N, C-alpha and C positions, 0 to 999 in steps of 0.2 A: 380401245385397243384390247383391253382385258377381255371384253366380250368376244372379240374375234379369236383371241388365244384360247378361251375356254371352249369355243365351238370347234376350232381347228388347232389343237395343241401341237400337232405334229409339224405345223408350218415353221415354228421357231426352231425346232430340232433339225428340220431339213436344211434350213439356211445355215445353221451353225455347222452341221456336218459337211455341207457343201464347202464352206469356207475352210474347214479343217482339211478336207481332201484336196483342195486347191493349193493350200500352203504346205502340205506335207512334203512334196518333192523339194521345195525350196529349203525347208527345215533340214531335211536329210542332207542336202548338198552343203549347207552351211556347217552342219555337224561333221561332215566327212573331210573338210578342208584340213590338211596337215601343214603345219608351219615348218618349213625347211630352209627359209631364207630370212636373214636378219633384217634386210631392208623391208620385206613384206611385213614382218612382225612389228617393226617400228612404225610403219605406215598405218597398220591396223590399230595399234595402241594410240596413235594420235587421232585417228579418224573416229574410233568408237569411244565416247566419253566414259570416264570412270563413274561419274555420277549423272543422274538425270538432269539435263540442263533446264528443265521446266520447274523443278522444285524451288520455290522462292518464299522467303518471308519478307513482306513489305513492312518496313518499320519507319516510324516517325518519332523523333526524340527518344529513341531507345525502346519504344513500345511497339510490339507487333500488332499491326492493324489487320492484316490478312495473311494467311498462310496458304500458299498454293501447293497442293500435294504433288508428288512426282507422278507424271503421267506415262512414264516409259513402260510400266507394266501393262498398259493397255496395248502396247505394240505387240502384235502376235508373234514377232520374231525376237522378242526381248531375250529370252533364255538362250537362244542360239548365238546372238550377237555377244552376250556376256561370256558365253563359253569360248567363243572365238577370241575375244580379247584376253581371256584368262590363259588360253593356250599360247597366245603370242607372248604374254608376259613370262610365262614359264619357260618358253624357248629362249627368250633373251636372257633370263636369269640363269637357267641351268646349263644350256648348251653354249651360249655365247659369253657367259660370265659377266654380263653387263649389270650395272646398277639400275634397277627399274623404278626407283623412287620418283624420277621426273615424270613418269607416266601415271602416277597414282594421285595426282592432284587435278 
């Protein structure tokens, strides 16, 4: 594969830029969502986890055997989803005056 990339280095760049260009409208749409409804904000806070659900430490008798790293950052929409969750939390706390600690675990 490295021989292919050394002969055709632009192939990797083209596929990466193609993916970026395909995802850009979705990213912009997620970034442009304004939270104006408490029910929507609560639903988003419940739907989007505060921590990556894949990060795990497998332990036996108190000793860590395997540590699985968080894989959420591989998600190309990770930043937009975290931003949407944060805007929902801010709306609930600042506008609605709710205690958002139940959504932080």
